[in-house]
C-alpha positions as CSV (number, residue, x, y, z in Angstrom):
1,X,-198.0,-123.0,33.7
2,X,-198.4,-125.5,30.8
3,X,-201.1,-127.5,32.7
4,X,-203.2,-124.2,32.9
5,X,-202.6,-123.4,29.2
6,X,-203.6,-127.0,28.2
7,X,-206.8,-126.8,30.2
8,X,-207.6,-123.4,28.7
9,X,-207.0,-124.8,25.2
10,X,-209.3,-127.9,26.1
11,X,-211.9,-125.6,27.5
12,X,-212.4,-123.3,24.5
13,X,-212.0,-126.0,21.8
14,X,-214.0,-128.7,23.5
15,X,-211.3,-131.2,22.6
16,X,-209.0,-132.6,25.3
17,X,-205.4,-131.2,24.9
18,X,-202.3,-132.3,26.8
19,X,-199.1,-131.0,25.4
20,X,-196.5,-133.9,25.1
21,X,-194.0,-131.9,23.1
22,X,-192.9,-128.3,23.3
23,X,-189.9,-126.8,21.4
24,X,-188.8,-123.3,21.3
25,X,-189.4,-121.4,18.0
26,X,-189.1,-117.8,17.0
27,X,-191.7,-115.7,18.9
28,X,-190.5,-112.2,17.4
29,X,-188.1,-109.8,19.2
30,X,-190.1,-109.5,22.4
31,X,-192.0,-112.9,23.0
32,X,-190.9,-116.4,23.7
33,X,-192.5,-118.7,21.2
34,X,-193.2,-122.4,21.4
35,X,-194.6,-125.1,19.1
36,X,-196.8,-127.3,21.3
37,X,-198.2,-130.7,20.4
38,X,-200.3,-133.5,22.0
39,X,-199.2,-135.8,19.1
40,X,-202.6,-135.1,17.4
41,X,-203.0,-131.3,17.7
42,X,-200.5,-128.6,17.3
43,X,-200.6,-124.9,18.3
44,X,-198.2,-122.0,18.6
45,X,-197.9,-120.3,21.8
46,X,-196.4,-117.0,22.7
47,X,-195.2,-116.1,26.3
48,X,-194.4,-112.8,27.9
49,X,-194.7,-111.3,31.4
50,X,-198.0,-111.4,33.0
51,X,-198.2,-107.6,32.8
52,X,-198.3,-107.9,28.9
53,X,-201.6,-109.9,28.6
54,X,-203.3,-106.8,27.1
55,X,-200.9,-106.9,24.3
56,X,-201.9,-110.5,23.5
57,X,-205.5,-109.6,23.8
58,X,-205.3,-106.9,21.3
59,X,-203.2,-109.2,18.9
60,X,-206.1,-111.8,19.1
61,X,-208.8,-109.2,18.4
62,X,-206.8,-107.8,15.6
63,X,-206.5,-111.3,14.1
64,X,-210.3,-111.8,14.5
65,X,-211.0,-108.6,12.5
66,X,-208.6,-109.6,9.9
67,X,-210.2,-113.0,9.7
68,X,-213.6,-111.5,9.4
69,X,-212.7,-110.0,6.1
70,X,-212.4,-113.5,4.5
71,X,-209.4,-112.3,2.5
72,X,-205.7,-113.1,3.4
73,X,-204.9,-116.0,5.7
74,X,-203.9,-115.3,9.3
75,X,-203.5,-117.6,12.2
76,X,-206.7,-118.1,14.1
77,X,-206.5,-117.0,17.8
78,X,-207.5,-119.9,20.0
79,X,-207.2,-118.4,23.6
80,X,-205.2,-116.0,25.7
81,X,-204.7,-115.1,29.3
82,X,-202.4,-115.4,32.3
83,X,-200.8,-118.7,33.8
84,X,-198.4,-118.6,36.7
85,X,-196.2,-115.5,36.1
86,X,-196.7,-115.4,32.4
87,X,-199.1,-114.1,29.8
88,X,-199.9,-116.1,26.8
89,X,-201.6,-116.4,23.5
90,X,-202.4,-119.7,21.9
91,X,-202.7,-119.6,17.9
92,X,-203.6,-121.9,15.1
93,X,-200.4,-123.7,14.1
94,X,-199.5,-123.0,10.5
95,X,-196.6,-124.8,8.9
96,X,-194.6,-122.2,6.9
97,X,-191.9,-122.7,4.6
98,X,-193.3,-122.3,1.1
99,X,-191.5,-120.1,-1.5
100,X,-192.6,-116.7,-2.7
101,X,-194.2,-118.0,-5.9
102,X,-197.5,-116.9,-4.4
103,X,-196.4,-113.1,-3.8
104,X,-198.8,-112.0,-6.4
105,X,-201.7,-113.7,-4.6
106,X,-200.5,-112.3,-1.3
107,X,-200.8,-108.9,-3.0
108,X,-204.3,-109.6,-4.1
109,X,-205.6,-110.8,-0.9
110,X,-204.0,-108.0,1.1
111,X,-205.8,-105.6,-1.2
112,X,-209.1,-107.4,-0.6
113,X,-208.5,-107.0,3.2
114,X,-207.7,-103.3,2.7
115,X,-211.3,-103.0,1.3
116,X,-212.7,-103.4,4.8
117,X,-213.5,-100.0,6.1
118,X,-215.1,-98.3,9.2
119,X,-217.8,-95.8,9.6
120,X,-216.2,-94.6,12.9
121,X,-213.2,-93.1,11.2
122,X,-209.4,-93.8,11.8
123,X,-208.4,-95.7,14.8
124,X,-209.6,-99.0,16.5
125,X,-211.6,-100.2,19.3
126,X,-208.7,-100.4,21.7
127,X,-205.0,-99.4,21.9
128,X,-202.5,-101.9,20.9
129,X,-198.7,-102.2,20.4
130,X,-196.2,-101.6,17.8
131,X,-193.4,-104.0,18.9
132,X,-193.6,-103.4,22.7
133,X,-194.4,-99.7,22.2
134,X,-198.0,-98.5,23.0
135,X,-200.0,-97.7,19.9
136,X,-202.9,-95.1,20.4
137,X,-206.0,-95.8,18.3
138,X,-208.4,-93.1,19.5
139,X,-211.2,-92.7,16.8
140,X,-210.5,-89.6,14.8
141,X,-212.4,-88.3,11.8
142,X,-209.5,-86.7,10.0
143,X,-206.7,-88.9,8.8
144,X,-204.0,-86.3,8.9
145,X,-205.0,-85.3,12.5
146,X,-204.9,-89.0,13.5
147,X,-201.4,-89.5,11.9
148,X,-200.0,-86.4,13.3
149,X,-201.3,-86.9,16.9
150,X,-201.5,-90.6,17.5
151,X,-198.5,-91.8,15.3
152,X,-195.7,-89.3,14.9
153,X,-196.3,-86.9,17.7
154,X,-196.6,-89.7,20.1
155,X,-193.1,-91.2,18.9
156,X,-191.5,-87.9,19.2
157,X,-192.8,-87.6,22.9
158,X,-191.2,-91.0,23.6
159,X,-187.9,-89.8,21.8
160,X,-187.4,-86.9,24.1
161,X,-185.7,-89.1,26.4
162,X,-182.8,-89.6,24.1
163,X,-183.4,-88.1,20.7
164,X,-182.8,-84.9,19.0
165,X,-185.2,-84.1,16.3
166,X,-184.9,-80.3,15.5
167,X,-187.5,-80.2,12.6
168,X,-190.2,-82.2,14.3
169,X,-192.5,-79.3,14.9
170,X,-192.1,-78.0,11.2
171,X,-192.9,-81.6,10.0
172,X,-196.0,-82.0,12.3
173,X,-197.3,-78.5,11.0
174,X,-196.9,-79.7,7.4
175,X,-198.8,-83.0,7.8
176,X,-202.3,-81.6,6.9
177,X,-200.7,-80.5,3.5
178,X,-198.6,-83.6,3.1
179,X,-201.7,-85.9,3.6
180,X,-204.2,-83.7,1.8
181,X,-205.3,-86.7,-0.5
182,X,-208.7,-88.5,0.0
183,X,-208.3,-91.4,2.4
184,X,-211.1,-93.9,3.3
185,X,-210.5,-95.9,6.4
186,X,-208.9,-99.3,5.6
187,X,-208.2,-102.3,7.9
188,X,-204.5,-102.4,8.0
189,X,-202.0,-104.9,9.4
190,X,-200.0,-102.1,10.8
191,X,-196.6,-103.7,11.0
192,X,-196.1,-105.5,7.5
193,X,-192.4,-106.1,7.1
194,X,-191.0,-109.2,5.7
195,X,-190.7,-110.9,9.0
196,X,-194.5,-110.8,9.5
197,X,-195.4,-112.4,6.2
198,X,-194.8,-115.8,4.6
199,X,-196.2,-118.8,2.9
200,X,-197.5,-122.2,4.1
201,X,-195.9,-125.3,2.7
202,X,-198.7,-125.5,0.3
203,X,-197.9,-122.1,-0.9
204,X,-200.7,-120.0,0.7
205,X,-199.9,-116.5,1.7
206,X,-200.0,-115.6,5.5
207,X,-199.5,-112.6,7.5
208,X,-199.3,-112.4,11.3
209,X,-198.1,-110.3,14.3
210,X,-200.4,-107.5,13.5
211,X,-200.5,-104.0,15.1
212,X,-204.2,-103.6,13.6
213,X,-206.2,-100.4,13.1
214,X,-208.1,-98.4,10.5
215,X,-205.8,-96.1,8.5
216,X,-204.6,-95.3,5.2
217,X,-204.0,-98.5,3.4
218,X,-200.7,-97.0,2.1
219,X,-199.1,-97.5,5.5
220,X,-199.0,-101.2,4.9
221,X,-197.6,-100.9,1.4
222,X,-195.0,-98.4,2.6
223,X,-193.9,-100.8,5.5
224,X,-193.2,-103.6,2.9
225,X,-190.5,-101.4,1.5
226,X,-188.7,-100.6,4.7
227,X,-186.3,-103.6,5.0
228,X,-185.6,-104.5,1.3
229,X,-189.0,-104.7,-0.1
230,X,-191.5,-107.6,-1.2
231,X,-191.1,-109.2,-4.6
232,X,-192.2,-107.1,-7.5
233,X,-195.1,-109.7,-8.0
234,X,-196.6,-108.7,-4.6
235,X,-197.1,-105.0,-5.8
236,X,-198.4,-106.2,-9.2
237,X,-201.1,-108.3,-7.6
238,X,-202.0,-105.6,-5.2
239,X,-202.5,-102.9,-7.9
240,X,-204.6,-105.3,-9.9
241,X,-207.1,-105.4,-7.2
242,X,-206.8,-102.0,-5.4
243,X,-204.4,-99.6,-7.4
244,X,-202.6,-97.2,-5.2
245,X,-203.3,-93.6,-5.4
246,X,-201.2,-90.8,-7.0
247,X,-198.6,-89.4,-4.7
248,X,-197.9,-92.7,-2.8
249,X,-194.2,-92.5,-3.7
250,X,-193.9,-89.2,-1.8
251,X,-196.1,-90.2,1.1
252,X,-194.4,-93.5,1.8
253,X,-191.3,-92.0,3.6
254,X,-193.6,-90.0,5.9
255,X,-195.4,-93.3,6.7
256,X,-192.2,-95.3,7.3
257,X,-190.9,-92.4,9.5
258,X,-193.2,-93.8,12.1
259,X,-191.5,-97.2,12.1
260,X,-188.0,-95.7,12.1
261,X,-188.8,-93.6,15.1
262,X,-190.3,-96.5,16.9
263,X,-187.1,-98.5,16.1
264,X,-185.1,-95.6,17.6
265,X,-187.3,-95.7,20.9
266,X,-186.8,-99.4,21.1
267,X,-183.3,-99.9,20.0
268,X,-181.6,-96.5,19.7
269,X,-178.4,-96.6,17.7
270,X,-178.5,-95.1,14.1
271,X,-182.2,-94.9,13.7
272,X,-182.3,-91.5,15.2
273,X,-180.0,-90.2,12.4
274,X,-181.9,-92.1,9.8
275,X,-185.2,-90.5,11.1
276,X,-183.7,-87.1,10.8
277,X,-182.6,-87.7,7.3
278,X,-186.0,-88.9,6.4
279,X,-187.6,-85.8,7.9
280,X,-185.3,-83.6,5.8
281,X,-186.4,-85.4,2.8
282,X,-190.0,-85.1,3.5
283,X,-189.7,-81.3,4.1
284,X,-187.6,-80.9,0.9
């Protein structure tokens, strides 16, 4: 497997690569991650089952779209494919470990990325994944329709296998009113919690592991608040460049419901009761 991956790296970069060192590093909840080195060149490789190669292709395309905005730093995708019984993606190696003194700059650069828009509406060129869950990105002209159908309704359908959400139909019917604000499609990361953001050792802000699409930029800001929140400087920097619209504080619970439902569908446990509490809050 590694011989095939090395050969693919060599082919696309035009520089001979033969991995001499491979060490296991975090690849998230669903992938195996490796730092690979030839002694001269370093890359980050994620592995999964061969059947998951489309997930890695979507990740690479999302990173390429984010790179094209020339805004916030993301790891450059090198190549992806299938080797032996595994799918893989090879990414630029970024040495993380800087502190959060650049949080304000991260906010400013994310705001710059969010200014990238699409004339096709809300969605993306292909479906991708949120964690290991399929994420449907069918182009839709209306944001409320997109969010109701391709985000919440889809998660509720998955949850029927083990969840009980008595107010789901009432919530879905209320979404056109709840999301009646003017929304311009923004290129969003899609899964922007603290584990998918960091700083290089030189202090440059980096985001990674995207679930990219064009949506309401508020979905990214809301997601930063799910697991404790980003530093206050992050939000200060963001609002300097692209101030949030009035009503965000009310909408953020609706946007984060998508991720809590997805966590319920992936992990079960108390996420179901948390989702029901959020639905009650939103409807009140």
